[in-house]
N, C-alpha and C positions, 0 to 999 in steps of 0.2 A: 412250412406255405402260412401264412398270417390267415388266410380265408378275404384276404383282402385281391380286389383286383376285377376286372371283366371277364363274362364268361361269355363274350359275343365271339371271342376266336375259337373257342371250345364248341359254341354253339353252329359255327359254319363249318366243321372239321364234321360235325355229325350229320350235318343237313347234307355235304359233298358223301358222306357213305351213306347214307340212309338214299339217297338217289342214286350212287352207283349202282348199290345192292338190287333196288328196285329194276333201274334200268338191266341188269345182267340176267334177272329173274323172265323177266319179257322176253327178253334176246333168245336166251337159250330155250325156255319153254316150260322152265320148271323151278320149284321150289325148295327150300330147303328140305321137305319131305318127299321129295322126285320128284316126278315128270308132271305137267300138269294133264288135268285129264279130258280130254276132247271137247268139243260143247256139242251139245245133242245136233242133230241134225237140223231139226226146228229151229234151235238158236240159230244155228251156223249160218241157216238161211237167211231169218232175219237180220243178223248182225252183218253180215257180207251185203244187203241191202242197202242198210241205213249207212254203216262206216265201212267202206269198203277198203281192202289192205291193212287194217288194221289187224294186229295180232289176239291171241288171246293175251285175258288179262288188258287190253286197254280199248276203250270204247272211243270216246274223245281225245284221250290225252291229257285231259285237264288235270290227273292224277299228278302224274309226272310234274306237270308244269307248275303245281302247287306247293311243293316240295322246295321248302327256304328255308334257311338257316335263321333262327328269331329267337331274340331272348325276348320276355315281357316279365314284367312285374308284377304280379298278383297279390 
């Protein structure tokens, strides 16, 4: 490897992988450490009234929408 090239392709792969992993955690309701703990009754009632139908770990869906591969020079 010469150290030359574009990291865009690698960033796109990483971005897709991160999005897939997060989506799978939400769909299965568990993380790498095991099952996600149920919401407290009080918080569940509030969340169900404000964000009906959203699973644990999702409020508005903005986090998943925001995961994008991007390479920035710093």
